[in-house]
N, C-alpha and C positions, 0 to 999 in steps of 0.2 A: 509527391514529396517523400523523400527518404530521410530517416534520422535514426540514431542509435540509442538504445536503452540498455541499462544495466540494472540488475536486481541483486540485492545483498542478502545472503543467508547469514544473518547477524548472530555471532556467537555470544550468548549470554554467559557470563561468569562473574564471580565476585570481584569487585574493584575497591580501591582505597580512596579515590578522590574523583572530582569532576574532571580533573586533568587526565586521568586514566581513560575516562569515557571519551574525552575529546581526541586523544591520540588514536584510539581504536576507530572512531568515526572517520578521522582524516585518512587513516590507512586505507579504508574502503574507497573513499572518494578519490584519493590519489591513484589507486589501482584503476578505478573507472576512467579517470582522466588519461591514463596511459593507453587505454583502448579508444580514446577520443570519443567518449560517449556524450550524448546530449542530455539525457535524463538518467538519474540514478534513484532507485527506490529502496527505502529502508522498511523494515517490518513494523507492524502494530506493536505497541507496548514495549518497544525495545528500550525506551528510556527508564523502564522500571529497574534496569541495571543500576541506576543511581541510588535506588533504595538500599542496595547492598553496601553502600559506603558506610551507612550506620550513623548513629548519633555519638555524642561524647563518651558514652558508656560502652560503645561497640555494638549496641542493639540495632538491628535493621530498622530503617525508616518504614513508615506506613504509607499507604496510598494517599493519605491526606497531606503528607509531606511533599509529595512529588511536584505539585504545582509551584512550590517554592523555587524550583529550578527553571521555571519557564523563561525568565529573561535571559539566563545564561544559555539555555537551549536555543532560543531564537537568535541570539547574537552569534553563537557558534556556527549555526547552519547558514545564516545570512552571510557571514564572512567567508565561509567556504564556498558558497555558491558564487560569490563575486570573485574570489581568488582563482578558482578553477574554471570559471565561465561555464558552469553546469547548472541545469535545472535540477533541484533536489526535492524529491518527495520524501520529506524527513520522517517517514513512518508516521506513528501517532505519538502524541504526548498528552498527558492528562493535565487539563487546566481547570481553574476554578472561576466560575462566574456566578455572582450573587449567592455565594455559599453552596453552590452545587458543582459537582465534578463532571467534566465532559471529556470524552476520548476524542481528540481532534487531530485529523491529518493536516499536515502543513506542506504547502508548496513554496519553495524558496527560489525566486527568479535570480538570474545572474546580475540583474540591475539593482538588486536590493529589495525588491517588492516581496511581500509575504502574503499568501492567500491561505484560507483555512476552510476545512469542511469537517464538521462534527459528525461522528458516527451516528447513523440514523436508527439502526436497529440494535438493541442492547440485549445480550444473552442473559439468561437467568443467573448464571454465575457472576456476571458483572454487576447485576442488580443486588443480589443477596450478599456477595462478598465485598463489593466496593461501592455500592449505592450510586452507580453511575447513571447520569442523566442522558436522555436521547436528544440528538440534534433535531431541529424542527424544519429544516429546509435543505434543498439540493441545489448546488451551484455547479456550473461548468466553468472552465478556466481557459482563456485564450492565451496561446503562446506563439512564438514565431514558427513553431512546428505544427500548428493546428490546435484543435480544441480537445481538452482532456477532462476527465472527471476523476475524483478520488473517492472510492467506496471501500469501506474498511471491513474486511473479514466477513462477519455475519451479514453485512449489507448485500454481498454478492449472491447470497442464497435467496434473494427476493427478486423475481423477474421484473416486477413493476418498476423498481427504482432504477434498474439499468435501462429499461425501456425509456424512462423519463430522461436519463442522461443522454441517450442516443437522440431522442426527440429534440433535445436542446442543442444538439450538434456535436456531441463527443464522439470521436473516432477511436480513442484509446482510454481504457479504464485502468487506472493504477489501483491495485488492491493490496494494501499492506495487511498482513494477517499474523495471528498468533494462535496456534492450536497446541493442545497438550497431549493429544493422542492420535492414533490412526483414524479413529472415527471422525473427529473434528477436522483433521487435515483433509480427508477425502470428501467430506461435505463441501468444503471450500473449493477444493480442486475440481471436483466434478461439476459443480455449479458454475465455476468460471468458464469451463468449456461450453456449457449450455448457453451461458449469456453471450459468448463470442459467436456461437452459431445462430442464436435467435436474432441478434442485432447486427451481425456482420461487422463486428468491431474487434480490435485487439484487446486482450487483457494481460496486463503485466502484474504478476503475483509473486509475493515472497512471504517468508515467515521466519520466526525466531528458531534458533537451535541452541543447544547447550542447556544450562540450568542455573538457577539462583537459589541455592539451598536455604538461604535465610529469609527469602521473600515469599510471603503468602501468595498462592495462586500462580507462582512462576517457577515452581520446582521441577516441572516437567514441560518439555517443548518438543514438538515433532514437526519439522518443517522442511520445505523444499521450494525453491524458486522455479517459476516457469514463465515463459513468454508464449502466449497462447493466441492462435489465429482461428478464423472461421475454417470449417472443413470443406474445402473446395479445391479444384485443380491447381490454381496458382500457388497454393500453400502446401506445406508438408501434409501427407495423408493423415497423420494423427493430430493435426492442428497444433503442432509444437515447433516453434523456432528454436527453442533452447530450454533445457531444464537442468537443475543442479543435481548433485548427489544427496540423497536423503541424509539429513541431520549433520552435514558437514559444513564447516566454516569456509565459505567461498562466495564468489560473485559470478553471475552469468551475464552474457551480453549478446545482443542480436540487433539486426537492422529491421525497422518497420517501414513498409512501403505503403503509403496511404492510397496511391493510385490503384493498387491491387484491390483494396476495399471498394473503391468506387466502381471498378470493373465488375466485381462479383455481385454488387448490389444491382447493377444494371442488367447483366446478362450472365450470371453464374449458373451452375448446375441447378441451384435453388436460389430464390430471391426472397429470403425470409422476411427481410425488413419491408420490402415493397408489398409482399403478399399478405400482410397481416389483415385480418377481417374486422375492420373497425365498424362494420355494419352489425356485427354480432357481439363484439366486446369493445369496451372503451379504449381509446388511445391515451396512454399515460403521458401527460405533458405538464 
Protein backbone atom coordinates (compact mmCIF):
# COMPACT_ATOMS: atom_id res chain seq x y z
CA UNK A 1 0.00 0.00 0.00
CA UNK A 2 1.19 3.49 -0.85
CA UNK A 3 0.02 6.74 0.66
CA UNK A 4 1.21 10.32 0.90
CA UNK A 5 2.33 12.21 4.01
CA UNK A 6 3.15 15.87 4.61
CA UNK A 7 4.97 17.48 7.54
CA UNK A 8 4.66 21.14 8.50
CA UNK A 9 7.54 23.29 9.71
CA UNK A 10 5.13 25.51 11.63
CA UNK A 11 6.18 29.15 11.92
CA UNK A 12 5.60 30.49 15.41
CA UNK A 13 5.00 34.23 15.68
CA UNK A 14 2.86 36.49 17.82
CA UNK A 15 -0.83 36.51 16.89
CA UNK A 16 -3.82 38.55 18.01
CA UNK A 17 -6.64 36.01 18.12
CA UNK A 18 -7.68 32.38 17.81
CA UNK A 19 -8.88 33.25 14.31
CA UNK A 20 -5.30 34.17 13.35
CA UNK A 21 -4.23 30.73 14.52
CA UNK A 22 -7.05 29.04 12.60
CA UNK A 23 -6.17 30.85 9.36
CA UNK A 24 -2.52 29.83 9.62
CA UNK A 25 -3.43 26.21 10.33
CA UNK A 26 -5.83 26.05 7.39
CA UNK A 27 -3.19 27.53 5.09
CA UNK A 28 -0.92 24.55 5.76
CA UNK A 29 -3.73 22.02 5.43
CA UNK A 30 -4.96 23.58 2.20
CA UNK A 31 -1.38 23.40 0.88
CA UNK A 32 -1.13 19.71 1.81
CA UNK A 33 -4.50 19.07 0.17
CA UNK A 34 -3.20 20.58 -3.06
CA UNK A 35 -0.55 17.85 -3.01
CA UNK A 36 -3.32 15.27 -2.43
CA UNK A 37 -1.76 14.14 0.82
CA UNK A 38 -3.37 11.52 3.07
CA UNK A 39 -1.73 12.55 6.37
CA UNK A 40 -0.44 15.91 7.54
CA UNK A 41 1.72 16.28 10.66
CA UNK A 42 2.01 19.41 12.82
CA UNK A 43 4.72 19.93 15.48
CA UNK A 44 4.74 19.56 19.23
CA UNK A 45 3.66 22.57 21.31
CA UNK A 46 2.66 24.59 18.25
CA UNK A 47 -0.56 25.64 20.00
CA UNK A 48 1.55 27.63 22.47
CA UNK A 49 1.20 30.30 19.78
CA UNK A 50 -2.24 30.90 21.33
CA UNK A 51 -0.54 32.07 24.52
CA UNK A 52 0.82 35.05 22.59
CA UNK A 53 -2.74 36.35 22.12
CA UNK A 54 -2.52 37.59 25.69
CA UNK A 55 -5.11 38.62 28.25
CA UNK A 56 -7.17 41.82 28.45
CA UNK A 57 -4.12 43.75 29.64
CA UNK A 58 -1.96 42.49 26.77
CA UNK A 59 0.15 40.22 28.98
CA UNK A 60 0.95 36.81 27.48
CA UNK A 61 -1.01 33.87 28.77
CA UNK A 62 0.64 31.11 30.78
CA UNK A 63 0.78 27.37 30.20
CA UNK A 64 -2.07 27.00 32.69
CA UNK A 65 -4.29 29.02 30.35
CA UNK A 66 -3.60 26.91 27.27
CA UNK A 67 -6.05 24.09 28.10
CA UNK A 68 -8.85 26.68 27.93
CA UNK A 69 -8.46 26.50 24.13
CA UNK A 70 -8.91 22.70 23.98
CA UNK A 71 -12.50 22.65 22.76
CA UNK A 72 -11.81 25.21 20.02
CA UNK A 73 -8.61 23.39 19.01
CA UNK A 74 -10.45 20.08 18.70
CA UNK A 75 -13.37 21.61 16.82
CA UNK A 76 -11.03 23.38 14.40
CA UNK A 77 -9.00 20.31 13.48
CA UNK A 78 -11.97 17.98 13.47
CA UNK A 79 -13.69 20.27 10.98
CA UNK A 80 -10.61 20.64 8.78
CA UNK A 81 -10.02 16.88 8.68
CA UNK A 82 -13.59 16.42 7.47
CA UNK A 83 -13.53 19.33 5.02
CA UNK A 84 -10.28 18.27 3.34
CA UNK A 85 -10.67 14.49 3.83
CA UNK A 86 -7.23 14.29 5.40
CA UNK A 87 -5.90 12.50 8.47
CA UNK A 88 -4.36 15.22 10.62
CA UNK A 89 -1.83 14.58 13.37
CA UNK A 90 -2.54 17.88 15.07
CA UNK A 91 0.83 18.21 16.71
CA UNK A 92 0.40 18.31 20.47
CA UNK A 93 -1.85 20.40 22.63
CA UNK A 94 -1.69 20.83 26.40
CA UNK A 95 -4.78 19.55 28.14
CA UNK A 96 -5.83 19.40 31.78
CA UNK A 97 -6.95 16.22 33.49
CA UNK A 98 -7.73 16.20 37.21
CA UNK A 99 -5.80 19.45 37.72
CA UNK A 100 -2.69 18.08 35.98
CA UNK A 101 -1.31 19.23 32.62
CA UNK A 102 -0.48 16.73 29.88
CA UNK A 103 1.13 17.21 26.47
CA UNK A 104 -1.13 15.24 24.14
CA UNK A 105 -0.80 14.32 20.47
CA UNK A 106 -4.11 14.19 18.60
CA UNK A 107 -5.11 12.24 15.50
CA UNK A 108 -8.11 13.68 13.65
CA UNK A 109 -9.76 11.24 11.24
CA UNK A 110 -11.64 12.44 8.14
CA UNK A 111 -14.82 10.84 9.52
CA UNK A 112 -14.72 13.01 12.66
CA UNK A 113 -13.12 10.60 15.11
CA UNK A 114 -10.40 11.91 17.42
CA UNK A 115 -7.67 9.78 19.02
CA UNK A 116 -5.14 10.85 21.63
CA UNK A 117 -1.66 9.84 22.81
CA UNK A 118 -0.13 11.65 25.78
CA UNK A 119 3.62 12.20 25.70
CA UNK A 120 5.18 9.42 27.74
CA UNK A 121 8.64 10.80 28.53
CA UNK A 122 8.82 14.33 29.92
CA UNK A 123 11.96 16.46 29.72
CA UNK A 124 13.41 18.17 32.80
CA UNK A 125 12.48 21.59 31.35
CA UNK A 126 8.86 20.53 30.89
CA UNK A 127 8.72 19.37 34.49
CA UNK A 128 10.44 22.34 36.13
CA UNK A 129 9.06 25.01 33.78
CA UNK A 130 5.52 23.76 33.20
CA UNK A 131 4.96 20.92 35.72
CA UNK A 132 3.91 18.61 32.90
CA UNK A 133 2.60 15.13 33.67
CA UNK A 134 3.64 11.93 31.87
CA UNK A 135 1.34 9.68 29.87
CA UNK A 136 0.85 6.21 31.31
CA UNK A 137 0.21 4.06 28.25
CA UNK A 138 1.04 3.49 24.59
CA UNK A 139 -1.61 3.06 21.90
CA UNK A 140 -1.41 2.42 18.18
CA UNK A 141 -4.10 3.60 15.79
CA UNK A 142 -5.75 1.79 12.90
CA UNK A 143 -6.37 3.82 9.75
CA UNK A 144 -7.38 2.96 6.20
CA UNK A 145 -3.67 3.22 5.37
CA UNK A 146 -2.44 0.87 8.08
CA UNK A 147 -1.36 1.12 11.70
CA UNK A 148 0.42 4.19 13.05
CA UNK A 149 1.75 5.48 16.37
CA UNK A 150 2.27 9.01 17.68
CA UNK A 151 5.39 9.46 19.79
CA UNK A 152 6.32 12.99 20.75
CA UNK A 153 9.85 14.45 20.59
CA UNK A 154 11.66 13.07 23.68
CA UNK A 155 9.72 9.79 23.30
CA UNK A 156 11.65 8.93 20.12
CA UNK A 157 14.90 8.98 22.11
CA UNK A 158 13.87 5.81 23.96
CA UNK A 159 14.29 2.57 21.95
CA UNK A 160 11.90 0.58 24.12
CA UNK A 161 8.79 2.65 23.38
CA UNK A 162 9.26 2.48 19.60
CA UNK A 163 9.90 -1.26 19.88
CA UNK A 164 6.58 -1.52 21.70
CA UNK A 165 4.83 0.46 18.97
CA UNK A 166 6.24 -1.85 16.29
CA UNK A 167 5.30 -4.94 18.32
CA UNK A 168 1.73 -3.59 18.41
CA UNK A 169 1.77 -3.36 14.61
CA UNK A 170 2.78 0.23 13.82
CA UNK A 171 4.50 0.71 10.46
CA UNK A 172 4.69 4.51 10.65
CA UNK A 173 5.72 6.61 13.64
CA UNK A 174 4.56 10.22 13.56
CA UNK A 175 6.83 12.32 15.74
CA UNK A 176 5.79 15.91 16.46
CA UNK A 177 8.73 17.74 17.99
CA UNK A 178 9.76 21.09 19.46
CA UNK A 179 13.44 21.82 20.09
CA UNK A 180 15.08 25.11 20.94
CA UNK A 181 18.67 24.54 19.84
CA UNK A 182 20.91 22.39 17.65
CA UNK A 183 21.66 19.93 20.43
CA UNK A 184 18.03 19.11 21.07
CA UNK A 185 17.22 19.02 17.38
CA UNK A 186 19.99 16.57 16.57
CA UNK A 187 19.10 14.31 19.50
CA UNK A 188 15.62 13.90 18.06
CA UNK A 189 16.78 13.67 14.44
CA UNK A 190 19.52 11.12 15.00
CA UNK A 191 17.39 8.90 17.20
CA UNK A 192 14.57 9.03 14.65
CA UNK A 193 16.96 7.49 12.13
CA UNK A 194 18.04 4.89 14.70
CA UNK A 195 14.44 3.90 15.45
CA UNK A 196 13.68 3.56 11.72
CA UNK A 197 16.68 1.25 11.29
CA UNK A 198 16.07 -0.81 14.43
CA UNK A 199 12.41 -1.46 13.76
CA UNK A 200 12.26 -1.15 9.96
CA UNK A 201 9.53 1.48 10.12
CA UNK A 202 8.97 4.94 8.66
CA UNK A 203 9.36 7.97 10.92
CA UNK A 204 7.65 11.23 9.97
CA UNK A 205 9.19 14.05 11.99
CA UNK A 206 8.67 17.78 12.23
CA UNK A 207 9.35 20.71 14.53
CA UNK A 208 8.52 24.32 15.22
CA UNK A 209 10.39 27.26 13.68
CA UNK A 210 10.23 30.98 14.44
CA UNK A 211 9.76 32.40 17.94
CA UNK A 212 7.26 33.63 20.49
CA UNK A 213 9.04 36.53 22.23
CA UNK A 214 6.41 36.88 24.97
CA UNK A 215 5.94 33.19 25.77
CA UNK A 216 8.17 31.48 28.33
CA UNK A 217 10.17 28.48 27.02
CA UNK A 218 9.12 29.24 23.42
CA UNK A 219 11.46 32.13 22.58
CA UNK A 220 13.84 29.93 20.60
CA UNK A 221 13.00 27.19 18.09
CA UNK A 222 15.29 25.14 15.88
CA UNK A 223 13.42 22.83 13.55
CA UNK A 224 13.39 20.81 10.36
CA UNK A 225 10.91 18.26 9.04
CA UNK A 226 12.05 14.91 7.69
CA UNK A 227 10.44 11.77 6.29
CA UNK A 228 12.78 8.96 7.33
CA UNK A 229 13.12 5.38 6.09
CA UNK A 230 15.15 2.31 7.02
CA UNK A 231 18.61 2.25 5.44
CA UNK A 232 18.40 -0.48 2.84
CA UNK A 233 18.54 -0.78 -0.96
CA UNK A 234 14.84 -0.08 -1.74
CA UNK A 235 15.15 3.28 0.05
CA UNK A 236 17.35 6.37 -0.44
CA UNK A 237 20.92 5.72 0.81
CA UNK A 238 20.65 8.31 3.60
CA UNK A 239 17.29 6.99 4.74
CA UNK A 240 15.56 10.23 3.72
CA UNK A 241 12.58 10.55 1.42
CA UNK A 242 12.33 14.29 2.06
CA UNK A 243 13.56 16.97 4.42
CA UNK A 244 12.85 20.66 4.84
CA UNK A 245 15.18 23.62 4.96
CA UNK A 246 16.35 24.38 8.48
CA UNK A 247 14.20 26.93 10.31
CA UNK A 248 12.10 27.89 7.28
CA UNK A 249 8.32 28.18 7.16
CA UNK A 250 7.42 25.32 4.81
CA UNK A 251 5.83 21.92 4.26
CA UNK A 252 7.38 18.74 2.88
CA UNK A 253 5.64 15.79 1.21
CA UNK A 254 6.55 12.24 0.18
CA UNK A 255 4.96 8.87 -0.58
CA UNK A 256 5.30 5.93 1.82
CA UNK A 257 5.24 2.39 0.41
CA UNK A 258 4.41 -0.17 3.10
CA UNK A 259 5.23 -3.05 0.79
CA UNK A 260 8.88 -1.99 0.81
CA UNK A 261 8.91 -2.28 4.61
CA UNK A 262 7.52 -5.80 4.42
CA UNK A 263 10.12 -6.74 1.80
CA UNK A 264 13.13 -5.54 3.79
CA UNK A 265 11.83 -7.14 6.99
CA UNK A 266 11.68 -10.46 5.15
CA UNK A 267 14.82 -10.35 2.97
CA UNK A 268 16.63 -7.04 3.32
CA UNK A 269 20.39 -6.55 3.55
CA UNK A 270 19.73 -6.69 7.29
CA UNK A 271 16.58 -7.89 9.05
CA UNK A 272 16.85 -6.02 12.33
CA UNK A 273 13.28 -6.62 13.47
CA UNK A 274 13.36 -10.36 12.82
CA UNK A 275 16.89 -10.80 14.20
CA UNK A 276 16.34 -9.26 17.64
CA UNK A 277 17.65 -11.62 20.35
CA UNK A 278 14.71 -12.07 22.66
CA UNK A 279 16.58 -14.96 24.31
CA UNK A 280 19.08 -12.39 25.63
CA UNK A 281 16.88 -9.34 26.20
CA UNK A 282 13.13 -8.92 26.61
CA UNK A 283 10.81 -8.07 23.74
CA UNK A 284 8.95 -4.89 24.59
CA UNK A 285 5.23 -5.43 24.08
